[in-house]
C-alpha positions in Angstrom: 0.0 0.0 0.0 2.8 2.4 0.7 4.1 2.0 -2.8 0.7 2.9 -4.2 0.6 6.1 -2.1 4.2 7.1 -3.1 3.5 6.3 -6.7 0.4 8.5 -6.6 2.4 11.3 -5.2 5.2 10.8 -7.7 2.8 10.7 -10.7 0.9 13.7 -9.3 4.1 15.8 -9.1 5.3 14.7 -12.5 1.9 15.6 -14.0 2.0 19.0 -12.4 5.5 19.7 -13.7 4.5 18.5 -17.2 1.4 20.7 -17.2 3.4 23.8 -16.0 6.1 23.3 -18.6 3.5 22.6 -21.4 5.4 19.5 -22.4 3.4 17.3 -24.7 4.3 13.8 -25.8 4.0 10.1 -25.1 5.7 10.4 -21.7 3.3 13.0 -20.4 0.4 11.0 -21.7 1.6 7.9 -19.8 2.1 9.9 -16.6 -1.4 11.3 -16.9 -2.9 7.9 -17.6 -1.2 6.3 -14.6 -2.1 9.1 -12.3 -5.7 8.9 -13.4 -5.9 5.2 -12.8 -4.3 5.4 -9.4 -6.5 8.3 -8.4 -9.8 6.8 -9.5 -9.1 3.2 -8.7 -10.8 1.8 -11.7 -11.1 -1.9 -12.3 -7.9 -1.7 -14.3 -6.0 -0.4 -11.2 -5.1 -3.9 -9.8 -3.3 -4.8 -13.1 -1.5 -1.5 -13.0 -0.6 -2.1 -9.3 0.9 -5.4 -10.2 3.0 -3.9 -13.0 4.2 -1.1 -10.9 5.0 -3.5 -8.0 6.9 -5.7 -10.4 8.9 -2.6 -11.6 9.4 -1.5 -8.0 10.7 -4.9 -7.1 13.0 -5.1 -10.2 14.6 -1.7 -9.8 16.9 -2.6 -6.9 18.1 -5.6 -8.9 19.1 -3.6 -12.0 22.8 -2.8 -12.2 
């Protein structure tokens, strides 16, 4: 659960920075999409949670 909350804050901050800088592209669309799913907790959110948890678990093992 703590990963979900920190991911929500991270995506929210990234989205706010992208909106302020008027950056448009695939990356900003992905950030907005992930932020929206975490915020609204749609039925797709458990699948996104699993992917994000897998990425979070894999990051310490990279490098």
